VEXVO-790227 format. One record per residue (C-alpha): x, y, z. Coordinates in steps of 0.1 Angstrom, whole numbers, plus 2048, in hexadecimal, padded with zeros to 3 digits. Example, Ala and Ser with C-alpha at 12.3 -4.5 7.8 and 13.67 -1.06 7.14 Angstrom:
BEGIN
87B7D384E8897F5847
This chain:
BEGIN
7EE8FF7718068F175881F8DC7688398E074D83890675185A91774C86293975887994A73F88196F73C88F97B71C8A499C71E8AB9AA6FB8AE98E6E18CA97A6EA8CE9787108BA9607258B596274A8A494775C89595077E8B194A7988CC94777D8E595D76B8E395F7458FC94D72F91396071990E95C6F392D9466EE92592F70B91590D7049009037238EA8E37298D18EA7428B38D074B8998D576487F8BF7778698C67958858C57AE8748DA7C88548C27C683B8DF7C082B8CF7A183A8E778785B8EB77886790E77A88492678887D9197AB88C8F87A28AF9067A28C391C7B88CD91B7DD8C68FC7F08BF8E57D28DA8D27C08CB8C379F8E48A679E8DB89C7C18BB88C7CE8B28907F389388C80A88E8B18078938B77E18958A37C187A89B7A786387C7AB85886678E83B84F78E83C82B78182183076581380C7687ED8107657D88057487C582473B7B681271C7B17F072F7C47DF7137D67C67297CA79F72A7B67947447C077C7607AB7617507BF7637307D97497267F676072B81075A74581276D76683278075981F78A73880279674D8187AB76382B7B974680C7CA7378087ED74180881173582F8147378367F272783F8027048498246F58258336F581B84D70E7F883D7147F58517368088727347F587F75380D86B76782D87875584488D76B84C8AE75C86E8B775087E8D273889D8DC7288A69007278AC9137068CF90B6F78E19266E58F891E6C88F09176A48F78F369A8F68E56BD8E58C26C28D68B56E48C98966F28B988C7148BD8697228BC8567428DE84974E8EB8317678D981477B8B48127748B78267538A680A74188880E75588283374C87084273187586672485D87870D85C8986FB83E8AC6F383A8B46CF81B8C76C68008B36D68138926D982B8836F08488726DF8608586ED8848676F089D84B6EC8BF8506F68CC8526D38B186B6C88BA8916C98A38AD6D08978C26B38A88E46AB8888F46B68898E16D58AC8EA6DD8A890E6D68889146E988A8FA70387A8D570285B8CC7168618A872384F88E73985F87074B85285175C85E82F76685380D75A8557FC77C8548027A08717FE7B68757DB7C28967D37D18AE7EF7DC8CB7D87D88C47D77B38B57FB7AE8AA8127C88958297AF8AE8437AC8BB84D7898CA86A7758BE87B7568DA88B7428D58A87298F48A87108F88C56F89148C56DB91F8DF6C593D8D66B19578CB6C89478D76E79328C16FB9218CA71C90A8B67328F08BD74F8E48A27678C58A377C8BE88979789B87879A88B85B7AD86D8437A58528497BF85082F7DB8318187DE8208227FD80680C8107E681D81C7DF81F8417C08208557C18458577B584583379183F82F7848208197778297F776E8077ED76D7E27F977B7C77E47707A27E57757837D375B7727BD74175D7D07447407B671E73B7BB7217337E070173F7F071274381372C75980471276E7F070077480F72177E8217277988047047A58087087AA82D72A7BA82871B7D280F7007DE82871A7E28437307F882C71180C82270A81184872D81C84C7298378317398248167218247F873A8197DC7317F67CF7477DB7DA7627D27C07637AC7B578579C7AB78577F79278F7637AB77D74D7C379C74F7DA78A7577FA7A576B8097A578D7F77BB79D8127D878480C7DF7847E57DE7A97E17E77CA7F57DF7EC7E77F78097E87FF8297D581A83F7C58188647C582B8827B78248A77B880B8B67A18038D97947ED8EE7A97F48DC7C87E38BD7BE7FA89E7C07F88847A47F28607B17EF83C7A37E281F7B77F78007B67E87DD7BC8047C77C88027A17C381078D7E183077C7DB81C75A7D981F7517B380E72E7B87EF7417C57DB7447A67C375D7B77DE7787B57DB77978F7B978A7937CA7A97A17D27B177D7AF7B57737AC7D378B7C87E57767B88007647BA8287637C88337827D181178E7F17FC7877FA7D879481B7C879A8247A47A483E79E7BE8577817BC8577657D58507407D28337297DB8147337F182373881380B74A82D8277618388277728168027798177F879E81A7E27948388047948488097B98417F97D88548057FB85280B8148707FD83586781785386782B85888784E8648948618548B08838588C188E8708A688185A88886686687184F84F85F83A86A84982884B83782583585683681285782E7EE84C82A7D48648317B185A82D79186E84677687182D75C86382573D87684072588484571586284873585085E74786987C73385E87E74683F86876284885877B82E87778281B8657917FC84E7A880E86A7B58248817BB8068647CD7F285B7E480E87E7EA8188857F57F48698107F687E82181486183182284E81883786A80484885C7E28508577DB8768557B687C83D7A689483C7828A381F76E89582E74B89B8157448B37F87458997F07288827ED7408638057598747F877B8667FA79A8797D57A28707CB7888897D479D8A97DD7C089E7CD7DE88C7D080588C7B481C8937B184288C7AE85B8A77A68808A77C188B8BC7E68848C67F88708AD7D986A8997D684489F7D78278BA7DF8058B47C67EA8BE7CE7C58C97BB7A88CF7B67A28F67B477E9007B478892679679C92178678090E78B76892877E78294275D78692E75676193176176195674977F95D72C76B94F73674E96373676198371576F97B70674C97970674895272172D95170771494270172B92370F72090372F7308FB7257338D77037428C970A7378A76F471A89C7096FC8947277098A77386F38C17216EB8DD7356F88FB72A70991A73D7279287457109467536F693076870E91E77871E93C77D6FB94C7936F292E7B66FA93D7C66F791B7AF71190D7B772A92A7DC7249287DD7279027CB7499067E37549227FF74B90A7EF75E8EC7EC77C90681177990E81A7798E88047988E28167A99008387A48EF82B7B28CF81C7CF8E083E7D58F184F7D48CF8357ED8C283C8048E08638038DA85E80B8B58428258B683F8328DB81D8298DF81881D9038077FB90C7EB80E91E7E38218FD7DB8028EA7B67FB8E37AF7D88F17977C48DB7877A48ED7927858DB7997618E27AE7478D37AF7208D17C77068C77C36F88A47D36D989B7E96DD87C7DB6D585B7EB6D783A80D6D98478066F685E8126F48827FC6F08A17F57138AC7DA72B8B47BB73889F79E74B8AA78573C8C07697558BB76C76889978878089D7787A28A279A7B389B79A7A38797827BC8697817DA8517867FD85D76F81284677783485378184587476083C88575181C87475F7F98757537D88677597BA87C75079587B73278D89073D77D8B17237618B872C7628DE7167598FA6F37688FB6EB77591D6CD78C9246C578C8FE6E679A8F470878A8E871E79490673F78E8F27347A48D57287BF8ED74B7C08FE75A7C48D97407DF8D274A7F28F27707EE8EC76E7FF8CA7558198D77718228EF78682C8D176A83F8C07618238A873F8148A073F7EF8977287DF87B7287BA87F7277A186072177C86473F76985474074986873973284C74C74582F76A74F84276F74886876C72286478772384B79F73586279A75985878277785D77579684B7977A68477A778783878A78581F7877A781279C7C48077997EA80579F8067EE7A98248047AA8487FD7C48557E47B68797E47D18937E57EA87C7F780A88A80582A8877F384086B8008658717F3
């Protein structure tokens, strides 16, 4: 179906009736511009009439425009070129006056104007106008309409077919909230008439775990054989989970692929019920982090990339510190796209918090940030203790949290069963400590009880904001230990065993977790078995990958070291 379809009915030779509107008399000068105000993917008579005010944009009606920032011809420079970060970010399909990707133009039309000698122009007005491009379809080409350019006599008489997009996403609602107006001005001698229509740029929406993975993203190995082995094992685990797409490698040896990029999308209604979406790779607000430049190499057909502001390279501004609650409603509030969860960062970062991240996601106005306390962790990221798992019923998801109490109990069970002299770690080269020695360490036990209390506080916060009761949370065994602050980081907690909760959910029933390397009793890793059972209780099968040398010893796990492209299919419209 043509998204620019116009429904006109001519009666005689001079009277025009548009569905839902009365005809103008011969001596009237009328300016009438239409967009997809009812969000069905086409422009027609249903975009006017009762219940729709063209000059007003609401959650229920008003046309949506995409930031057309992909790179269909892959003409932009690579991250390894000598261009600055700003120049790298500035190159995309909407950077100039060429309609390189017209498939991402939102449809708009002007209705026929009667009156010989009339002139007309279409232009964006108001705040944000400089970010908007309007094109007119002339034969088989899209021509940029600058504000000073008039439509042709034919376009005025017969109606013009237009397309519109944005040069950028919404970044700071204090500067621009994505709303703008397009004005159609018609002049005939001394008479001037105008018609305004309200539009808005689609928000950037983060994926959630109810959307299955389509591809995994990893950094380069830099020739490190341990890392290459990890990638090979990760590939095998992904295939066992039903994901056969090859891994995508980004041009950096920055190990922490989760931290310097987050993937989201923008979407608008499309013809035939198929919505039009564009992926957005978001560079973390860590401009001193060189690895973040590599996200611009992912830009291409169907994929845009943006750079956030910020300063330095603070942990709190990493995307490992961002998770997404799937869609829900609670206490009369609706979150149809879910909600972003951001941690406070560690004790050093919490003084300033994640200002840039909070500002950006607040500007999107659809996934209002929820802040959780991560000050008790060395790195201070939410992915160190919480995730979200799909469920086939109810609200469609459940939170999962790390459970230090269960972690301690697993070791105590083995101690009570006479296995206290077994090594706490089965990893060759790991610290040589028995179960008895670990449990005799009163500071270790106290630290985990402290971690459990901090997680309890966050669970209560989640309950207040989502309505998910504490007993509904999936409890994943996990233990923490005190790590002496290094590189100006505070003394705080890190994972003792590789954090099982810090893995990658592939789909509703398959999860890739770090191998636990817990005590071996009766030929099995008892800690790993308990993790497997916890996920099985939520309907999820676990595939384990050894990342001890590549990630765990450096303070992170599989989620920290990878990233995911999730389904974009026919994503719902999020106004």
